[in-house]
C-alpha positions as CSV (number, residue, x, y, z in Angstrom):
1,X,122.6,99.3,107.8
2,X,126.1,97.3,107.6
3,X,127.9,95.8,104.8
4,X,131.3,93.9,104.4
5,X,133.5,94.4,101.3
6,X,136.7,91.9,101.8
7,X,138.5,88.7,100.4
8,X,136.6,86.5,103.0
9,X,132.9,87.6,102.1
10,X,130.7,85.2,100.4
11,X,131.1,86.8,96.8
12,X,128.7,89.8,97.2
13,X,127.4,89.3,100.3
14,X,126.8,91.6,102.9
15,X,126.1,91.3,107.0
16,X,122.6,92.9,107.1
17,X,120.7,95.4,105.4
18,X,117.5,96.9,106.7
19,X,115.4,98.8,103.6
20,X,111.9,99.9,102.8
21,X,110.5,98.4,99.6
22,X,108.7,101.5,98.2
23,X,107.8,99.7,95.3
24,X,105.4,97.6,97.5
25,X,102.0,98.5,98.8
26,X,101.4,95.9,101.9
27,X,97.4,96.1,101.8
28,X,97.5,93.8,98.7
29,X,98.8,91.0,100.6
30,X,96.6,91.2,103.7
31,X,93.5,89.3,102.4
32,X,95.8,86.2,101.4
33,X,96.9,86.0,105.1
34,X,93.4,85.0,106.1
35,X,93.0,81.7,104.8
36,X,96.3,80.2,105.7
37,X,96.4,76.5,106.9
38,X,97.5,76.1,110.5
39,X,101.4,74.9,110.6
40,X,100.9,71.3,112.2
41,X,104.4,70.9,113.2
42,X,104.2,73.6,116.0
43,X,102.1,73.2,119.0
44,X,99.2,75.5,120.0
45,X,97.7,76.1,116.2
46,X,99.0,79.8,116.8
47,X,101.1,79.8,113.5
48,X,99.7,79.5,109.8
49,X,101.8,79.3,107.0
50,X,102.2,78.4,103.3
51,X,105.2,77.9,101.1
52,X,106.4,77.5,97.7
53,X,109.6,77.9,95.7
54,X,111.0,80.1,93.0
55,X,113.5,80.9,90.7
56,X,114.3,84.2,88.8
57,X,115.0,84.2,85.4
58,X,115.9,87.4,83.7
59,X,112.7,89.3,84.2
60,X,110.5,86.5,85.1
61,X,109.5,84.4,88.2
62,X,109.3,81.1,88.0
63,X,107.5,78.8,90.3
64,X,109.0,75.8,91.0
65,X,107.4,71.9,91.6
66,X,105.9,71.3,95.3
67,X,108.7,70.4,97.7
68,X,109.7,69.9,101.3
69,X,111.3,71.9,104.1
70,X,114.1,70.0,105.7
71,X,116.5,71.7,108.2
72,X,118.7,69.5,110.6
73,X,118.4,69.5,114.3
74,X,121.8,71.4,114.4
75,X,119.9,74.5,112.9
76,X,116.3,74.0,114.2
77,X,116.1,71.7,117.4
78,X,112.7,72.1,117.8
79,X,111.4,70.3,114.5
80,X,114.7,69.7,112.7
81,X,115.3,66.3,110.5
82,X,111.8,66.3,109.7
83,X,110.4,66.3,106.1
84,X,107.9,69.1,106.6
85,X,105.0,69.8,104.0
86,X,103.0,73.0,103.8
87,X,100.3,74.1,101.3
88,X,101.6,76.2,98.2
89,X,101.1,79.9,98.0
90,X,97.9,81.1,96.6
91,X,98.2,81.3,92.8
92,X,96.1,84.8,92.9
93,X,98.8,86.0,95.3
94,X,101.9,85.0,92.9
95,X,100.4,86.6,90.2
96,X,100.3,90.1,91.7
97,X,103.1,92.6,90.7
98,X,103.8,93.6,94.3
99,X,104.7,89.9,95.0
100,X,106.8,89.8,92.0
101,X,108.4,92.7,93.5
102,X,109.1,91.6,96.9
103,X,111.0,88.5,95.5
104,X,112.9,90.6,92.9
105,X,114.0,93.1,95.5
106,X,115.4,90.1,97.5
107,X,117.2,88.5,94.7
108,X,118.5,92.0,93.5
109,X,119.6,92.9,97.3
110,X,121.5,89.7,97.9
111,X,122.8,89.7,94.2
112,X,121.9,85.8,94.1
113,X,123.3,84.0,91.2
114,X,120.9,83.4,88.0
115,X,118.4,80.8,88.4
116,X,119.3,80.5,92.4
117,X,116.3,78.8,94.1
118,X,114.3,81.0,96.5
119,X,112.0,79.7,98.9
120,X,109.1,82.0,100.0
121,X,107.4,81.2,103.7
122,X,104.2,83.2,104.2
123,X,103.7,83.2,108.0
124,X,100.8,84.4,110.1
125,X,101.6,84.2,114.1
126,X,98.4,85.1,116.4
127,X,97.9,85.9,120.0
128,X,95.3,86.4,122.5
129,X,95.0,87.5,125.9
130,X,95.6,84.1,127.1
131,X,98.1,83.1,124.5
132,X,101.2,84.7,123.5
133,X,102.1,84.0,120.0
134,X,105.8,83.1,119.5
135,X,107.5,83.9,115.9
136,X,110.3,82.0,116.8
137,X,109.7,79.0,119.0
138,X,112.9,77.0,118.3
139,X,115.0,80.3,120.1
140,X,118.1,81.9,118.6
141,X,118.7,80.3,115.6
142,X,120.3,80.1,112.2
143,X,118.4,78.5,109.1
144,X,120.9,76.9,107.9
145,X,120.8,78.8,104.4
146,X,123.1,81.8,102.6
147,X,120.8,84.6,102.5
148,X,117.4,85.2,104.5
149,X,114.9,88.3,104.0
150,X,112.0,89.1,106.3
151,X,109.4,91.3,105.1
152,X,106.6,92.9,107.4
153,X,103.1,93.0,105.7
154,X,101.2,93.8,108.8
155,X,100.7,94.2,112.6
156,X,97.2,94.4,114.0
157,X,96.6,94.5,118.0
158,X,100.1,93.5,119.1
159,X,103.0,94.7,120.9
160,X,106.3,92.7,121.0
161,X,107.9,90.9,117.8
162,X,111.2,92.6,118.1
163,X,113.5,90.9,115.6
164,X,117.0,90.7,117.0
165,X,120.2,89.7,115.1
166,X,123.5,88.2,117.1
167,X,126.8,87.2,116.3
168,X,126.6,84.6,118.9
169,X,123.8,83.1,121.2
170,X,124.9,84.3,124.3
171,X,126.0,87.8,123.6
172,X,123.7,90.6,123.5
173,X,122.2,91.5,119.8
174,X,123.6,93.6,117.8
175,X,120.6,94.9,116.1
176,X,117.2,94.9,117.5
177,X,114.0,96.5,115.9
178,X,110.2,95.9,115.3
179,X,110.0,95.6,111.6
180,X,106.7,97.5,110.5
181,X,104.8,97.2,107.3
182,X,106.9,97.6,104.1
183,X,110.1,97.1,105.8
184,X,112.6,93.9,104.5
185,X,115.3,92.9,106.6
186,X,118.0,91.1,105.1
187,X,120.4,88.9,106.9
188,X,123.3,87.1,106.1
189,X,122.8,83.5,107.6
190,X,126.5,82.6,107.8
191,X,127.3,85.6,109.9
192,X,124.4,85.9,112.3
193,X,121.8,84.4,114.5
194,X,118.5,85.4,114.3
195,X,115.2,85.7,116.9
196,X,111.9,87.6,116.9
197,X,110.2,88.0,120.6
198,X,106.7,86.6,121.4
199,X,103.7,89.2,120.4
200,X,100.9,89.7,122.9
201,X,97.6,91.8,122.1
202,X,97.5,95.2,122.8
203,X,93.8,95.3,124.2
204,X,91.5,92.6,124.1
205,X,91.1,90.4,121.5
206,X,93.4,88.7,118.9
207,X,96.3,90.2,117.7
208,X,98.4,89.0,114.2
209,X,101.8,89.4,112.8
210,X,102.2,88.7,108.9
211,X,105.4,88.3,107.2
212,X,107.0,86.7,104.1
213,X,110.1,85.1,105.0
214,X,112.3,84.4,102.1
215,X,115.8,82.2,102.0
216,X,118.2,81.2,99.4
217,X,119.0,78.2,98.8
218,X,115.3,77.5,99.4
219,X,115.8,74.5,102.1
220,X,113.3,72.4,100.0
221,X,113.7,69.3,98.5
222,X,111.9,66.9,96.1
């Protein structure tokens, strides 16, 4: 765990923090990853996802209207400068206490200002013996937001999928770790580039890596 306290920090900002969210049992999330629509913006049909945006108002989680994800090519050379549209998170998922606890944990850990917009990406990356899955097809990158949270929900029949943080693209990573279910990695997007290595099956058959990625600001627009 690393933190910074100084006059140049983003108000309350940290560098990165890895924590286990003990209030969340990841088994409750797992059924909701089986019906994710294919991400149409990535070739290969190996990634599925949903996306919604929220604000935390006092102790309530409020879902905001549907929006479009937009990043410039400066941040996402693969699909930047495109208005991307994804299906919303399942209403039954949003009602779960464990989902609310996840968003609250992100908001509290980053000390977000009241009613800051939070984007929640629900993503499954799949792989098979013939096709590896690439959780970060854009390569080493920043998202173009302030804070990022990567929460691991499940890993089934896979090896790889190690998350790296870099202070510069051509430097060696300053952090590298496989995120296991229940672990939440919080990242200051202004300070680090991030990347997750491809996954491949440990045995014959399909392998999957399920995560929630949270960002604030949400990167969504109307």
